[in-house]
C-alpha positions in Angstrom: -8.2 57.3 46.2 -5.9 54.7 44.6 -3.6 54.8 47.5 -6.4 53.8 49.9 -7.3 50.9 47.6 -3.7 49.6 47.1 -2.5 50.1 50.7 -4.2 46.9 52.1 -2.8 44.9 49.2 0.7 46.2 49.4 0.9 46.4 53.2 -1.3 43.7 54.6 -2.0 43.3 58.3 0.2 40.5 59.5 -1.9 37.5 60.7 -2.1 36.7 64.3 -1.3 33.2 65.4 -2.0 31.4 68.6 0.2 28.5 69.3 3.8 27.3 69.7 6.5 26.8 67.0 9.4 24.5 67.7 12.5 24.5 65.5 14.5 21.3 65.2 17.8 20.4 63.5 17.6 16.6 63.8 14.8 14.5 62.1 14.7 12.0 65.0 14.1 14.7 67.6 11.3 16.2 65.4 9.7 12.8 64.8 9.8 12.0 68.5 8.2 15.4 69.3 5.5 14.9 66.8 4.7 11.4 68.2 4.6 12.8 71.8 2.4 15.7 70.8 0.0 13.5 68.9 -0.2 11.1 71.9 -1.0 14.0 74.2 -4.0 14.9 72.0 -2.7 17.5 69.5 -3.9 16.2 66.2 -3.7 19.3 64.0 0.1 19.8 63.7 1.8 21.5 60.9 5.3 20.3 60.0 7.6 22.4 57.8 10.6 20.6 56.3 13.0 21.2 53.3 12.7 17.6 52.2 10.2 14.8 52.9 11.1 12.6 55.9 9.4 9.3 56.3 9.9 9.2 60.0 7.9 12.4 60.4 5.2 11.1 57.9 4.9 8.0 60.0 4.7 10.0 63.2 2.0 12.1 61.7 0.2 8.9 60.8 -0.2 9.9 57.2 -1.3 7.1 54.9 -0.4 6.7 51.2 -1.4 9.5 48.9 -4.8 9.4 47.1 -3.4 11.1 44.1 -2.7 7.8 42.3 -6.4 6.8 42.6 -7.4 10.2 41.3 -5.0 9.6 38.3 -6.4 6.1 37.7 -10.0 7.4 37.7 -8.9 10.1 35.3 -7.2 7.6 33.0 -10.3 5.4 32.9 -12.6 8.4 32.2 -10.2 9.6 29.5 -10.0 6.2 27.8 -13.7 5.6 27.8 -14.3 9.2 26.7 -11.9 8.8 23.8 -13.5 5.5 22.7 -16.9 7.1 23.2 -16.0 10.1 21.0 -14.8 7.7 18.2 -18.0 5.7 18.5 -20.3 8.8 18.6 -18.5 10.3 15.6 -18.8 7.1 13.4 -22.4 6.6 14.5 -23.5 10.2 13.8 -21.6 10.6 10.5 -20.9 7.2 8.9 -18.4 7.6 6.0 -17.6 4.5 4.2 -14.1 4.9 2.7 -12.7 2.2 0.5 -15.0 -0.4 1.9 -13.4 -0.4 5.3 -15.2 -1.4 8.4 -16.8 1.6 10.3 -16.2 0.4 13.8 -12.6 -0.7 13.9 -10.7 -1.0 17.1 -7.1 -0.2 15.9 -7.8 3.4 14.9 -10.0 4.0 18.0 -7.1 2.9 20.2 -4.9 5.9 19.3 -7.7 8.4 20.2 -8.5 6.4 23.3 -4.9 6.3 24.4 -4.2 10.0 23.8 -7.4 10.9 25.7 -6.4 8.6 28.6 -3.0 10.3 28.9 -4.5 13.8 28.7 -7.3 13.3 31.2 -5.1 11.3 33.6 -2.4 14.1 33.5 -5.0 16.8 34.2 -6.6 14.7 37.0 -3.2 14.1 38.5 -2.5 17.9 38.6 -5.9 18.8 40.0 -5.8 15.9 42.5 -2.3 17.0 43.7 -3.4 20.6 44.1 -6.6 19.7 45.9 -5.1 17.1 48.3 -2.1 19.4 49.0 -4.6 22.2 49.7 -2.9 24.5 47.2 -2.8 27.4 46.7 -2.9 28.2 50.4 -4.5 31.6 50.4 -4.6 32.2 54.2 -1.5 31.5 56.1 -2.2 29.0 58.9 1.1 29.1 60.7 4.2 31.3 61.1 7.0 30.5 58.7 10.7 30.8 59.0 13.0 30.9 55.9 15.3 28.4 57.6 12.7 25.7 56.9 13.8 25.8 53.2 17.4 25.1 54.1 18.1 22.7 57.0 15.6 23.1 59.8 12.4 21.4 60.7 9.5 23.4 62.2 6.6 22.0 64.2 3.6 24.3 64.6 1.1 23.4 67.3 -2.0 25.6 67.4 -3.1 26.0 71.1 -4.2 28.5 73.7 -4.4 28.8 77.4 -2.8 26.1 79.6 -1.9 23.9 76.7 0.8 26.5 75.6 3.0 25.7 78.6 2.7 21.9 78.2 3.5 22.1 74.5 6.4 24.4 75.1 7.9 22.1 77.7 7.3 19.1 75.4 9.1 20.7 72.5 12.0 21.7 74.7 12.1 18.2 76.2 12.6 16.8 72.8 15.7 19.0 72.1 14.1 21.8 70.1 16.7 24.4 69.2 14.2 27.2 69.6 10.7 27.4 70.8 8.5 30.5 70.0 5.2 31.1 71.7 2.7 33.1 69.7 -0.2 34.2 71.8 
């Protein structure tokens, strides 16, 4: 009984992919291949690389990351929430201590600042995970361990006649290896 339950978890069925994987050594060749593939109409490419390459990012036409805006919104919400918490606390339970003013900005600033840092950091983490689509539960492309070391992989999902065109385009841009998954 337990064996039947654990078997799909321990020995999952390998996913089936439909497309072409090109493996490159040089960044320039990979960037040119991405540009050519995007110009030929393939917009949903996946690129695997051990380090970020600005040439490839430019070829993929990726703009600047939105994470900084998510962090800024989190910082504003955190600061206003911290100041709001201080104001609500003083308005709900006014305690006059030593004749000091109830609504005073300097002590509120500490709570506002700390809340800003906390919420901005959490917003940054959640924005990064959401925009990077992590965790990736379902594998969308085949992966080669060499992509962690020194190779660049370009995955082009396609079927039918497009497979031959993509394969020849990748080989024409000096791909070391081209694997067709059908």
